[in-house]
C-alpha positions as CSV (number, residue, x, y, z in Angstrom):
1,M,173.0,21.8,35.0
2,G,173.8,19.4,32.8
3,T,172.2,16.3,31.7
4,S,173.1,13.0,29.9
5,G,172.2,9.9,28.8
6,F,168.4,8.6,28.2
7,F,164.9,10.2,30.4
8,S,161.5,9.7,30.0
9,I,158.8,12.4,29.0
10,L,155.2,11.0,30.3
11,V,152.5,12.7,28.6
12,A,148.7,12.7,30.0
13,E,145.2,14.1,29.4
14,S,145.0,17.3,32.0
15,D,142.2,16.0,33.7
16,G,142.9,12.3,33.6
17,R,140.1,11.5,31.9
18,P,141.1,9.6,28.2
19,V,140.2,11.6,25.3
20,R,136.8,10.1,23.1
21,E,137.7,7.4,20.3
22,P,136.7,9.5,17.4
23,S,133.5,8.2,16.0
24,Y,133.4,5.8,13.1
25,P,131.8,6.4,9.6
26,S,128.7,4.9,9.5
27,D,129.1,4.0,5.7
28,M,132.9,2.4,6.1
29,R,134.7,-0.7,8.7
30,I,138.1,0.2,9.7
31,E,140.5,-1.7,12.0
32,A,143.7,-0.2,13.0
33,G,147.2,-1.9,11.6
34,Q,145.1,-2.8,8.5
35,F,144.5,-1.0,5.1
36,C,141.8,2.0,5.0
37,P,138.9,1.6,3.0
38,R,139.0,4.3,-0.1
39,Q,136.0,6.0,1.3
40,L,138.2,7.3,4.2
41,H,140.8,8.0,1.9
42,D,138.6,9.9,-0.5
43,K,138.0,12.5,2.4
44,W,141.4,13.7,2.1
45,V,140.7,16.6,-0.7
46,A,142.0,20.2,-1.3
47,R,139.3,22.7,-2.5
48,E,139.8,24.7,-5.9
49,I,141.3,28.4,-5.2
50,D,140.6,29.8,-8.7
51,Y,137.1,31.6,-8.4
52,D,137.5,33.1,-11.7
53,D,137.7,29.5,-13.7
54,P,134.2,28.4,-14.4
55,C,135.5,25.0,-15.1
56,T,137.2,24.3,-11.6
57,R,135.0,26.5,-9.5
58,G,134.0,24.7,-6.1
59,R,135.5,21.5,-7.2
60,T,137.5,19.4,-4.7
61,F,140.5,17.6,-5.6
62,K,142.5,14.9,-4.4
63,T,145.5,15.9,-2.1
64,W,148.7,15.0,0.5
65,H,147.3,12.7,3.2
66,P,149.8,11.1,5.7
67,L,150.8,7.0,5.2
68,W,148.7,6.1,8.6
69,D,145.3,8.2,9.5
70,P,146.1,9.8,12.5
71,C,142.4,9.2,14.2
72,F,141.8,5.8,13.2
73,W,145.5,4.4,12.5
74,C,145.1,2.5,9.5
75,S,147.2,2.6,6.5
76,Y,146.5,4.1,3.0
77,G,148.9,1.9,1.4
78,H,151.2,4.8,-0.4
79,E,152.6,7.7,0.5
80,H,152.9,11.3,-1.0
81,G,156.5,12.6,0.4
82,S,156.4,15.7,2.5
83,A,153.5,16.7,4.4
84,A,153.2,20.2,2.5
85,P,149.4,21.4,4.6
86,L,151.9,21.0,7.8
87,L,155.3,22.3,7.3
88,M,154.0,25.3,4.7
89,G,150.7,25.1,4.6
90,Y,150.3,24.5,0.8
91,Q,147.7,21.8,-0.1
92,P,148.5,20.6,-3.4
93,R,145.6,19.5,-6.0
94,Y,146.6,16.6,-7.4
95,D,144.7,15.8,-10.1
96,Y,144.6,20.1,-11.5
97,S,146.6,19.6,-14.2
98,A,145.3,16.0,-15.4
99,L,141.9,17.8,-15.7
100,K,143.3,20.8,-17.5
101,N,144.9,18.2,-19.7
102,N,141.6,16.3,-21.2
103,H,140.9,14.8,-18.3
104,Q,143.9,12.9,-18.4
105,N,143.6,9.4,-16.1
106,E,147.0,10.2,-13.8
107,S,147.2,7.4,-10.9
108,H,146.6,9.3,-7.6
109,E,149.0,6.9,-5.5
110,G,152.2,8.8,-8.1
111,F,152.2,12.1,-6.5
112,K,155.4,12.4,-4.7
113,G,156.4,15.6,-3.4
114,I,159.0,17.3,-1.4
115,V,159.3,20.2,0.8
116,A,162.6,21.5,1.4
117,D,164.5,24.6,2.7
118,V,165.8,26.8,0.7
119,G,166.6,30.2,2.6
120,S,163.5,32.8,2.7
121,H,161.1,29.9,1.6
122,W,159.5,26.9,1.8
123,L,159.7,25.3,-1.1
124,Y,157.7,22.3,-2.3
125,V,158.1,20.3,-5.5
126,S,155.8,17.7,-7.2
127,L,156.8,14.9,-9.8
128,H,153.6,12.6,-10.9
129,A,155.7,9.4,-11.3
130,Q,154.5,6.2,-10.1
131,M,157.6,3.9,-8.9
132,S,155.4,0.7,-8.9
133,S,154.1,0.8,-12.3
134,G,156.1,0.4,-15.5
135,S,153.9,3.1,-17.6
136,R,156.6,5.9,-16.1
137,F,159.0,4.4,-18.5
138,H,156.7,5.1,-21.5
139,A,155.2,8.6,-20.8
140,R,157.5,11.5,-22.0
141,Y,156.1,14.2,-20.1
142,H,154.5,14.2,-16.2
143,T,153.0,16.5,-13.9
144,V,155.4,18.4,-11.8
145,V,154.0,21.0,-9.3
146,I,156.9,24.1,-7.8
147,A,155.2,26.3,-5.1
148,A,156.9,28.5,-2.6
149,V,156.2,30.0,0.6
150,R,157.8,32.8,2.4
151,K,159.0,32.0,5.9
152,S,158.4,35.2,7.5
153,S,154.7,35.8,6.3
154,M,153.9,32.3,5.5
155,E,152.5,34.0,2.3
156,M,152.2,32.0,-1.0
157,E,154.6,33.4,-3.4
158,L,155.0,30.9,-6.3
159,E,152.6,28.3,-7.6
160,L,153.2,26.4,-11.3
161,Q,151.4,23.8,-12.4
162,F,152.5,21.9,-15.7
163,K,153.4,19.0,-17.7
164,A,157.1,18.9,-17.9
165,D,159.0,17.1,-20.5
166,F,161.6,14.5,-19.1
167,G,162.3,14.2,-22.9
168,S,164.1,9.8,-23.9
169,L,164.3,7.3,-21.6
170,T,168.1,7.0,-20.9
171,V,170.4,4.1,-19.8
172,R,174.3,3.7,-18.9
173,K,175.6,0.8,-21.0
174,R,178.8,-0.8,-20.0
175,S,180.8,0.2,-23.1
176,V,179.6,3.7,-24.7
177,G,177.3,5.7,-21.6
178,I,174.3,7.2,-21.6
179,V,172.5,6.4,-24.5
180,G,168.5,6.5,-25.7
181,V,167.2,3.0,-25.0
182,S,166.1,2.9,-28.8
183,K,166.7,4.7,-32.3
184,K,163.9,6.6,-31.6
185,G,164.7,8.1,-28.1
186,E,168.4,8.2,-29.0
187,E,167.7,10.9,-31.7
188,L,165.4,12.7,-29.0
189,R,168.1,12.7,-26.3
190,C,170.5,14.4,-28.5
191,M,168.1,16.8,-30.1
192,L,167.0,18.0,-26.3
193,G,170.7,17.0,-24.9
194,Y,171.1,14.5,-21.7
195,K,171.5,17.3,-18.9
196,R,168.4,19.4,-19.9
197,H,165.4,16.4,-19.9
198,H,166.0,12.9,-19.1
199,R,164.6,9.9,-17.4
200,L,167.6,7.2,-16.6
201,V,166.7,4.3,-15.0
202,N,167.6,0.9,-14.7
203,I,167.9,-2.0,-17.4
204,I,167.4,-5.4,-15.7
205,D,170.1,-6.9,-18.4
206,P,173.7,-8.0,-17.6
207,R,175.1,-7.1,-21.5
208,Q,173.5,-3.3,-20.9
209,I,174.1,-2.9,-16.8
210,D,176.4,-0.1,-15.4
211,P,179.5,-1.6,-14.4
212,R,179.2,0.0,-11.0
213,W,176.0,-2.2,-10.3
214,K,176.5,-5.8,-9.2
215,Y,174.7,-8.4,-9.0
216,K,173.8,-10.0,-5.8
217,K,175.2,-13.7,-5.1
218,G,172.3,-15.9,-5.4
219,D,169.3,-13.7,-5.9
220,R,170.3,-12.0,-9.2
221,L,169.0,-8.4,-8.2
222,L,170.2,-5.0,-8.3
223,R,172.3,-3.0,-5.7
224,E,171.9,0.5,-4.8
225,E,168.7,1.2,-7.6
226,Y,168.0,4.5,-8.3
227,E,166.3,6.4,-11.0
228,Q,167.1,9.9,-12.1
229,W,164.6,12.5,-13.0
230,A,165.5,16.1,-14.9
231,T,163.5,18.7,-16.8
232,R,164.0,22.4,-17.0
233,P,160.9,23.6,-15.2
234,M,159.1,27.0,-16.6
235,C,159.9,30.3,-15.5
236,S,163.4,29.2,-14.8
237,E,167.3,29.6,-15.3
238,I,169.9,27.1,-14.6
239,S,173.8,28.9,-14.9
240,N,175.6,25.3,-15.8
241,A,174.9,22.4,-17.0
242,R,172.9,20.6,-14.4
243,E,169.4,20.5,-14.3
244,P,167.1,20.0,-11.2
245,A,166.7,16.6,-10.7
246,I,165.2,14.0,-8.5
247,D,166.8,10.8,-7.8
248,F,164.3,8.1,-6.7
249,K,166.5,6.0,-4.7
250,D,165.0,2.3,-4.7
251,A,163.0,2.4,-7.4
252,G,161.1,-0.1,-6.9
253,L,160.7,-1.6,-10.7
254,A,162.8,-1.8,-13.6
255,K,162.7,-2.4,-17.1
256,R,163.5,-6.0,-17.8
257,Y,165.4,-5.4,-21.3
258,V,166.0,-2.3,-23.4
259,S,163.3,-3.0,-25.9
260,G,159.8,-4.0,-25.1
261,K,157.6,-2.8,-22.0
262,E,158.5,-6.0,-20.1
263,T,159.4,-5.2,-16.2
264,T,160.4,-6.7,-12.9
265,R,160.2,-5.7,-9.2
266,L,163.2,-5.3,-7.2
267,G,163.9,-5.6,-3.8
268,R,166.4,-7.5,-1.3
269,M,166.1,-11.7,-0.4
270,K,165.8,-11.7,3.6
271,G,164.9,-14.8,5.1
272,G,164.0,-16.5,1.6
273,R,161.6,-14.1,0.8
274,L,161.7,-11.3,-2.0
275,H,161.1,-8.1,0.3
276,L,160.2,-5.7,-2.4
277,Y,161.7,-1.8,-2.5
278,P,158.8,0.6,-1.1
279,S,160.3,3.9,-2.9
280,V,159.7,6.1,-0.6
281,N,163.9,7.3,-0.4
282,R,164.6,10.4,-2.7
283,E,166.8,13.6,-3.3
284,L,166.4,16.6,-4.9
285,R,169.6,17.9,-6.6
286,S,170.2,21.4,-8.0
287,K,173.0,23.9,-8.7
288,D,172.5,27.6,-9.0
289,W,169.0,27.0,-10.5
290,V,166.7,30.5,-10.3
291,I,162.8,30.7,-10.5
292,D,161.7,34.2,-11.4
293,G,158.9,36.0,-13.5
294,D,160.8,37.6,-15.5
295,L,162.6,34.4,-16.7
296,C,159.4,33.0,-18.3
297,K,159.9,32.2,-21.8
298,F,156.7,34.6,-22.6
299,S,157.7,37.8,-24.1
300,D,157.9,40.4,-21.3
301,G,157.6,37.9,-18.3
302,V,154.8,37.7,-15.9
303,H,153.6,38.4,-12.8
304,G,150.5,37.5,-10.8
305,K,148.1,34.7,-11.9
306,F,147.9,34.1,-15.4
307,Y,147.4,31.2,-17.5
308,T,149.2,29.0,-19.7
309,D,148.7,25.7,-22.0
310,V,149.3,22.8,-19.8
311,Y,152.6,22.3,-20.6
312,G,153.8,26.1,-19.6
313,E,154.8,26.8,-23.0
314,E,152.4,29.4,-24.4
315,V,150.2,32.1,-22.2
316,R,146.7,31.9,-22.8
317,D,144.1,34.9,-22.3
318,G,142.5,33.7,-19.3
319,P,140.6,30.9,-17.7
320,G,139.6,28.3,-19.9
321,R,139.0,24.4,-20.7
322,N,142.7,23.5,-20.9
323,N,144.0,26.3,-19.6
324,A,146.1,26.3,-16.4
325,R,146.6,28.7,-13.7
326,Q,149.8,29.9,-12.9
327,Y,150.7,32.7,-10.4
328,I,154.1,34.3,-9.1
329,K,154.3,37.3,-6.9
330,K,155.5,40.4,-8.3
331,G,159.3,40.5,-7.3
332,F,159.5,37.3,-6.6
333,R,163.5,35.1,-7.2
334,T,164.7,32.4,-5.7
335,K,167.8,30.1,-6.1
336,I,167.7,26.7,-4.8
337,S,171.4,24.9,-4.7
338,G,172.2,21.5,-3.1
339,D,171.5,18.2,-2.7
340,F,168.3,18.1,-0.6
341,E,167.6,14.6,1.3
342,T,165.1,14.1,4.5
343,T,165.7,12.3,7.4
344,D,162.6,12.6,8.7
345,P,159.8,9.8,8.0
346,W,156.7,11.4,9.0
347,L,156.9,15.3,7.6
348,G,159.5,14.9,5.2
349,L,161.4,17.9,5.5
350,Y,164.1,18.2,3.0
351,L,167.4,19.5,4.0
352,N,170.8,20.7,2.1
353,G,173.8,18.5,3.1
354,I,172.3,15.6,4.9
355,R,172.3,12.3,4.1
356,G,168.5,11.1,4.5
357,E,167.2,7.3,5.3
358,L,163.6,6.6,5.2
359,R,163.2,3.2,5.0
360,N,161.5,2.6,8.1
361,I,158.4,4.1,6.8
362,A,158.0,1.3,4.5
363,F,155.9,-0.7,7.3
364,G,152.5,-0.1,5.6
365,I,152.9,0.5,2.0
366,D,151.8,-1.6,-0.7
367,E,154.9,-2.0,-2.4
368,T,152.6,-2.9,-5.6
369,K,150.6,0.4,-5.7
370,N,152.8,2.9,-4.3
């Protein structure tokens, strides 16, 4: 029997009695619809899984959490992208690479993750790039985490954590195309190759602007702002010139001019007020990106647990203060090819070939911190 139109599903407790409200922690005040206190945020942690490393044994790290707390319905003011613990059973340890990089100070809000369905595996790719901070324009190396879980067994088969080289800061100029934003940056772009390592960002300067971008009449802001970040990950092979890239759509912040550190916030005028972009729309793009332990640049390839420097450039003898744990299961190999986006504002599962739209998650985000 077929049906059409709208219908309602009524959900109630089995015994007819309401669920008890969660008890409030005694050391904090929590209000629904408001920002959560820091003490509640800091309860979202992941435990270190490497018991061989005395530097991290027993330690906890900040990890993924939803934008809205599921018990108290307060907002944390920022989001971390896809719900890796719920979609693939993986808990990222956000400040692990920073710890291994001489206790580097990385903003917790800057970790943005994508869980993509790539066939036999769930793939997690995380990049540290806080969209509301201009510091991302000036740092060449940013934390990247790549993890993979086999769907059929939910077994973790890959976890790489390293400071990835994103090369030169680049921009589209009206007359000459993509160039470095400075003489030194242009030299680095030519040395590394634009396609392999780059950060393509917005410049709010009419003399430098991409002709495809037009100023909106009356508010002098750009349409369709986005940034593109690309790098060659460790233990990877790309059979063409297109490196894996993450596009940040509606980046929320742009450089004011080619030179200098001045920045400007981006958004749209609505009702006479500037509404800042919340920077939650992202896309993972790659073509024939292969990850395999035999492709590690180290002499004979590696499998199982091993340690590298924080940049993933050389193998280290074992755990140590600045030695980062990596893992590739023997025989692991996967290929990622496509343009992955999501239409799910809560779990954030990314699928190939769909056109995503996440702006409805913006309520509850502090655009100056996300």
